[in-house]
C-alpha positions in Angstrom: 3.7 15.9 5.1 6.4 18.0 3.7 7.3 18.3 0.0 10.8 17.0 1.1 9.2 13.7 2.1 7.6 13.3 -1.3 10.9 14.0 -3.0 12.7 11.5 -0.8 10.2 8.8 -1.6 10.4 9.6 -5.3 14.2 9.5 -5.2 14.2 6.1 -3.4 11.7 4.8 -6.1 13.9 6.0 -8.9 17.1 4.5 -7.4 15.3 1.2 -6.7 13.9 1.0 -10.2 17.3 1.6 -11.8 19.0 -1.0 -9.5 16.2 -3.4 -10.3 16.6 -3.1 -14.0 20.4 -3.4 -13.8 20.2 -6.5 -11.6 17.5 -8.2 -13.8 19.6 -7.5 -17.0 22.6 -9.1 -15.4 20.7 -12.2 -14.5 20.3 -11.6 -10.7 16.5 -11.7 -10.3 16.7 -12.8 -6.7 18.8 -9.8 -5.7 16.6 -7.5 -7.8 13.6 -8.7 -5.8 15.4 -8.2 -2.5 16.4 -4.7 -3.6 12.8 -3.8 -4.4 11.7 -5.3 -1.0 14.4 -3.3 0.8 13.2 -0.1 -0.9 9.6 -0.8 0.0 10.6 -1.4 3.7 12.5 1.9 3.8 9.6 3.9 2.4 7.1 2.2 4.6 9.2 3.0 7.7 9.4 6.6 6.6 5.6 6.7 6.2 4.9 5.0 9.5 6.5 7.8 11.4 4.4 10.4 9.5 1.2 8.5 10.1 2.0 8.2 13.8 2.4 12.0 14.0 -0.8 12.4 12.1 -2.7 10.3 14.6 -1.2 12.1 17.5 -2.2 15.5 16.1 -5.8 14.2 15.4 -6.0 12.9 19.0 -4.9 16.2 20.4 -7.3 18.1 18.1 -10.3 16.1 19.3 -9.1 15.7 22.9 -9.1 12.0 22.9 
């Protein structure tokens, strides 16, 4: 995992946190929850590709 991936995840987290606070303070709790959920889905989709490449390299390392 590159350092760039960690920075991307951190940036998405900061953006989602700011949007969440802005939406909650404006009285739109449902949209704040959807924003948080969308951020979580984006980060998980980024991590799934990395985990897939990790499993592929482990399989090739052990010859499975």
